[in-house]
VEXKOL-635044 format. One record per atom (N, C-alpha, C, O, CB): residue in three letters; x, y negated, z. Coordinates in steps of 0.2 Angstrom, whole numbers, padded with zeros to 4 digits, always signed. Each point is the difference from the previous one (the first is absolute). Glycine has a CB too. Example, Ala and Ser with C-alpha at 12.3 -4.5 7.8 and 13.67 -1.06 7.14 Angstrom:
2
ALA+0066+0028+0039;ALA-0004-0006+0000;ALA+0004-0006+0000;ALA+0005+0001+0003;ALA-0014+0005+0003;SER+0007-0011-0010;SER+0004-0006+0001;SER-0004-0005+0003;SER+0003-0006+0001;SER+0003+0009-0011;
This chain:
72
MET+0004+0006+0000;MET-0004-0006+0000;MET+0004-0006+0000;MET+0005-0001+0004;MET-0013+0006+0002;ASN+0007-0010-0010;ASN+0003-0006-0001;ASN-0002-0005+0006;ASN-0006-0002+0001;ASN+0008+0004-0014;LYS+0003-0003+0017;LYS-0001-0004+0007;LYS-0003-0008-0002;LYS-0003-0003+0003;LYS+0013+0011+0004;GLU-0007-0010-0013;GLU-0002-0007-0002;GLU-0007+0000-0003;GLU-0003-0006+0000;GLU+0015+0003-0003;LYS-0015+0007+0002;LYS-0007+0000-0002;LYS-0005+0000+0006;LYS-0005-0002-0001;LYS+0009+0008-0009;ILE-0001-0004+0017;ILE-0004+0000+0006;ILE+0002-0006+0004;ILE-0004-0003+0003;ILE+0003+0015-0004;ASN+0008-0012+0002;ASN+0002-0005+0005;ASN+0004-0006-0004;ASN+0005+0000-0003;ASN-0004+0010+0012;HIS-0005-0016-0009;HIS+0003-0005-0003;HIS+0000+0000-0008;HIS+0005-0001-0003;HIS+0003+0000+0014;PRO-0013+0003-0014;PRO+0000+0000-0008;PRO+0001-0007-0002;PRO-0002-0005+0003;PRO-0006+0015-0004;ASP+0010-0009-0005;ASP+0003-0007-0003;ASP-0007-0004-0002;ASP+0001-0007+0000;ASP+0010+0012-0005;HIS-0017-0003+0004;HIS-0005-0004-0002;HIS-0003-0003+0006;HIS-0005-0004-0001;HIS+0004+0011-0009;TYR+0003-0005+0016;TYR-0003-0002+0006;TYR+0005-0007+0002;TYR-0002-0003+0005;TYR-0003+0015-0001;LYS+0010-0013-0007;LYS+0005-0005+0002;LYS-0001-0006-0004;LYS-0001+0000-0006;LYS+0010+0008+0010;GLY-0009-0014-0001;GLY+0001-0007-0003;GLY+0007-0001+0000;GLY+0004+0004+0000;GLY-0016-0008+0004;LYS+0013-0003-0005;LYS+0007-0003-0001;LYS+0003+0000+0007;LYS+0006+0001+0000;LYS-0009-0008-0009;ARG+0000+0006+0015;ARG+0002+0001+0006;ARG-0003+0003+0005;ARG+0003+0002+0005;ARG+0001-0011-0008;PHE-0010+0012+0002;PHE-0004+0003+0005;PHE-0003+0006-0003;PHE-0002+0000-0006;PHE+0000-0010+0012;GLU+0001+0015-0002;GLU-0005+0006-0002;GLU-0007-0002+0002;GLU-0002-0003+0005;GLU+0012+0011-0004;VAL-0015-0005-0005;VAL-0007-0002+0002;VAL-0002+0002+0008;VAL-0003-0004+0003;VAL+0001+0006-0016;ILE+0005+0004+0014;ILE-0002+0002+0007;ILE+0003-0004+0006;ILE-0002+0000+0006;ILE+0001+0010-0010;ASP+0006-0014+0002;ASP+0003-0005+0005;ASP-0005-0006+0001;ASP-0001-0002+0005;ASP+0013+0005-0008;ILE-0014-0005-0003;ILE-0005-0006+0000;ILE-0007+0002+0004;ILE-0002-0004+0003;ILE+0007+0001-0014;ILE-0007+0009+0009;ILE-0007+0002+0003;ILE+0001+0001+0009;ILE-0004-0002+0004;ILE+0000+0008-0016;GLN+0010-0004+0013;GLN+0001+0001+0007;GLN+0002-0006+0004;GLN-0002-0001+0006;GLN+0006+0013-0009;ASP-0001-0016+0000;ASP+0002-0007+0003;ASP-0006-0005+0001;ASP+0000-0003+0005;ASP+0011+0004-0011;TYR-0016-0001+0002;TYR-0006-0003+0000;TYR-0005+0004+0003;TYR-0005-0003+0001;TYR+0008-0003-0011;GLU-0002+0012+0013;GLU-0005+0005+0003;GLU-0006+0000-0004;GLU-0005-0002+0003;GLU+0010+0000+0009;LEU-0006+0003-0018;LEU-0005+0000-0005;LEU-0006+0005+0001;LEU-0005-0001-0001;LEU+0013-0004-0006;GLY-0006+0011+0010;GLY-0005+0005+0000;GLY-0001+0004-0006;GLY+0004-0001-0005;GLY-0010-0006+0014;PHE+0002+0011-0009;PHE-0001+0005-0006;PHE-0003-0004-0006;PHE+0004+0000-0005;PHE-0006+0011+0013;TYR-0003-0014-0008;TYR-0003-0003-0006;TYR+0003-0006-0003;TYR+0001-0001-0006;TYR-0010+0006+0011;LEU+0011-0009+0000;LEU+0005-0006-0003;LEU+0007+0002-0002;LEU+0002-0003-0005;LEU-0008-0004+0013;GLY+0008+0012-0004;GLY+0007+0003-0002;GLY-0001+0003-0007;GLY+0005-0002-0004;GLY-0002+0004+0016;ASN-0007+0002-0013;ASN-0001+0002-0007;ASN-0001-0004-0006;ASN+0002+0000-0005;ASN-0005+0009+0011;ALA-0002-0014-0004;ALA-0001-0006-0005;ALA+0006-0004-0002;ALA+0001-0001-0006;ALA-0012+0001+0010;ILE+0016-0001+0001;ILE+0006-0003-0001;ILE+0005+0004-0004;ILE+0003-0001-0005;ILE-0004-0005+0015;LYS+0001+0013-0008;LYS+0004+0005-0004;LYS-0001+0000-0008;LYS+0004+0000-0004;LYS-0004+0008+0015;TYR-0007-0008-0012;TYR-0002+0001-0007;TYR+0001-0007-0004;TYR+0001+0000-0006;TYR-0010+0008+0009;ILE+0009-0013+0001;ILE+0001-0007-0003;ILE+0008+0000-0002;ILE+0002-0001-0005;ILE-0012-0005+0012;LEU+0014+0007-0002;LEU+0007+0001-0001;LEU+0003+0004-0005;LEU+0005-0001-0003;LEU-0005-0001+0014;LEU-0004+0008-0011;LEU+0003+0005-0005;LEU-0003+0000-0006;LEU+0002+0004-0005;LEU+0000+0002+0014;ALA-0007-0011-0010;ALA-0004+0000-0007;ALA+0005+0001-0006;ALA+0005-0004-0001;ALA-0013-0003+0006;GLY+0007+0012-0009;GLY+0003+0001-0006;GLY+0007+0004+0000;GLY+0003+0001-0005;GLY-0009-0011+0001;LYS+0008+0011+0011;LYS+0007+0003+0000;LYS-0001+0008-0001;LYS+0005+0003-0001;LYS-0001-0013+0009;LYS-0009+0012-0006;LYS-0001+0008-0001;LYS-0006+0002-0004;LYS+0000+0004-0005;LYS+0005-0002+0016;ASP-0011-0006-0010;ASP-0006+0001-0004;ASP-0002-0005-0004;ASP+0003-0006+0001;ASP-0006+0014+0007;ASP-0002-0009-0011;ASP-0003-0005-0004;ASP-0002-0006+0005;ASP-0003+0001+0005;ASP-0002+0007-0014;MET+0008-0014+0008;MET-0002-0006+0003;MET-0007-0002+0002;MET-0001-0002+0006;MET+0011+0000-0011;ILE-0014+0003+0001;ILE-0006-0001+0001;ILE-0004+0004+0005;ILE-0004-0002+0004;ILE+0005-0002-0015;ILE+0001+0011+0010;ILE-0003+0004+0005;ILE+0003-0001+0007;ILE-0004+0001+0005;ILE+0002+0007-0014;ASP+0008-0009+0010;ASP+0003-0003+0006;ASP-0004-0006+0002;ASP-0001+0001+0006;ASP+0013+0004-0009;PHE-0013-0010+0001;PHE-0004-0005+0002;PHE-0007+0002+0002;PHE-0003-0003+0004;PHE+0010-0005-0011;GLN-0010+0012+0003;GLN-0007+0003+0002;GLN+0000+0004+0006;GLN-0005+0000+0004;GLN+0002+0000-0016;LYS+0009+0003+0013;LYS+0000+0004+0007;LYS+0001-0005+0005;LYS-0003+0001+0005;LYS+0009+0009-0010;ALA-0002-0015+0004;ALA+0002-0006+0005;ALA-0008-0003+0002;ALA-0001-0001+0006;ALA+0014-0002-0011;ILE-0016+0002+0000;ILE-0007-0003+0001;ILE-0004+0004+0005;ILE-0004-0002+0004;ILE+0005-0004-0015;TRP-0001+0013+0009;TRP-0004+0005+0004;TRP+0002+0000+0007;TRP-0005-0001+0004;TRP+0004+0008-0014;TYR+0007-0007+0012;TYR+0002-0001+0006;TYR-0002-0006+0004;TYR-0001+0000+0006;TYR+0011+0007-0009;LEU-0009-0013-0001;LEU-0003-0006+0004;LEU-0007-0001+0001;LEU-0002-0002+0005;LEU+0010-0003-0010;GLU-0012+0009+0000;GLU-0007+0000+0002;GLU-0002+0005+0005;GLU-0005-0002+0004;GLU+0003-0001-0016;LYS+0006+0008+0014;LYS+0000+0004+0006;LYS+0001-0004+0006;LYS-0003+0001+0005;LYS+0006+0009-0011;GLU+0002-0014+0006;GLU+0002-0004+0005;GLU-0005-0005+0002;GLU-0002-0001+0006;GLU+0014+0002-0010;ILE-0015-0004-0001;ILE-0005-0005+0001;ILE-0006+0004+0003;ILE-0003-0003+0005;ILE+0006-0004-0015;GLU-0005+0012+0007;GLU-0006+0004+0004;GLU+0002+0002+0007;GLU-0005-0001+0004;GLU+0002+0006-0015;ASN+0008-0003+0013;ASN+0002+0001+0007;ASN+0001-0006+0003;ASN-0003+0000+0006;ASN+0009+0010-0008;THR-0004-0016+0000;THR+0000-0006+0004;THR-0007-0003+0001;THR-0001-0002+0005;THR+0012+0000-0009;GLU-0015+0003-0001;GLU-0007-0002+0001;GLU-0004+0004+0006;GLU-0003-0002+0004;GLU+0003-0001-0017;LYS+0002+0010+0013;LYS-0003+0004+0004;LYS+0002-0002+0008;LYS-0004+0000+0005;LYS+0003+0009-0015;ASN+0007-0010+0010;ASN+0003-0002+0007;ASN-0002-0007+0002;ASN-0001+0000+0006;ASN+0011+0006-0009;ILE-0012-0011-0001;ILE-0002-0006+0002;ILE-0008+0000+0002;ILE-0002-0003+0005;ILE+0010-0002-0013;LYS-0012+0010+0005;LYS-0006+0001+0002;LYS-0001+0004+0007;LYS-0005-0001+0004;LYS+0002+0002-0017;ASN+0008+0003+0014;ASN-0001+0003+0007;ASN+0005-0003+0005;ASN+0000+0002+0006;ASN-0002+0009-0012;
């Protein structure tokens, strides 16, 4: 198994930071973390439009959860 495909793959790296470092530093949680991941990785591995659509899906889930928490 190629370790670079699991631990620190190139498509997860920016010029200075890895996606996971940004997500952890800002304590984004699951939905926001995934939205940021798909935005930052857009077009590096899969189709850019699909990556943006995935980011939107996760943002919509975060909105739903936030609305539920506000009501409760």
